C-alpha angles and dihedrals in degrees: 000000000000118000117191113195121192091320110190137179122187127183106194105299093345119097105209094174119018117206097305118186126183141141121228112199122226115266093015137113117238117188124200112205132181145121124280110295094022092121097246097128092043089053091050093050092051089062091068093027098244077135116035113225122239090215143353127041146248122228118202110195088338096310121115107240089213090068095078136048112279095237091056091048092051092052090064097042118070116225129195124182135190109277092032096253093228118169103251095208094053128078122242091261092048091049092051092047095053100103097034088057091050086053090051097244116172114259094242090056092048092051092049093049091047092052092046093053095044091051091047089054092047095250113131106233091213090057104035108031093083098041124105123231094255089060092060132081119244092259092049091049089052092053091049089051090055091047091052091050091051097042098099091049096249119190089217131047121192118199123189112198089319097171101036096106096048125098115248097262095047090042093057091049090049090052090051090050090052093051090049092049092048092051092046099047101025092228119171106235130197112189131184122209140152090212112095093194090056090046092053093044095052108026128092083190129012128209116207114204135186130174092351095307130111106235099181138347117193147107114309094247091054092051089053099044101032110026113182094229142351092273092058089047091053094045092050092047110258091192090059100043096122094051092045091054090051091050090058096060126066128220089244092056094048102036116131114228118257111253127218111294095020113118098183090244098145117147090241118062121185131186121246090247095060114109120239087243090059093045093050091049091052093047093049092046093051096039094239131140100208145026136196117240110218135186125236090279094051096254112146114247101173146314139267126206130194090245093052091049093048089052087060092054091076128071115263 
């Protein structure tokens, strides 16, 4: 668990971060969103003390992070930046093994951890371990950057605009990879973005910042249905509230049970992972009133109708 208490950063007369307090639960993803100059990246970097706070403190599993040298703290907190930050003269395996070697891990353990992470990120170790960053695509470089940050088995991973330089298709795949990795390793992730759609897609809780202040910190659905003030409503897209709500629920979560005599043989079949927003779009495009929700093997699990989806587009 990360507890941030009245964290403040002042540069002369400028208050970059103004007494921010928030709790980030273990094994969750917290996303900090805001416009340029809102203080979101400064807040992130004070967690691992790349930037020293002017006031307040950060507790990591109950321990004040100010009680140890900054370089030691950073070795146990993973950190990913936009553009990956890979060492160009080192291979993929050498990049991933950077922190474990600083921690004096044995080489066999480093090789095993490197292979584990590459496989988890769908990069064949036999193919990619010996490659250099310039031989990888942008998406592959991003995945290696995540693997390097996770190499020393940190409990916490900080990510500063990690997907900002990726094109939309690669970006979506990178987000999926991150969610898979988080589920697999149970890492607590704090991610900064200016993209509210990305924040809602990834975050268990989302912090909205402006001018150094924390305006609201809550679950995405609460930010949509009960914004703390008009600025939060604008930043989270008040004109798109219905669609945002639909994007937060999957077909599997909302599927209606099949009744007696229904075989689930609708013309449109959607996976359980599809969002209600995606299902509604497909139904409207194809002029259909219902779809079958199927598992990974194609077995029908339930149905969704336009009416049932629209009912979910309103606050409870």
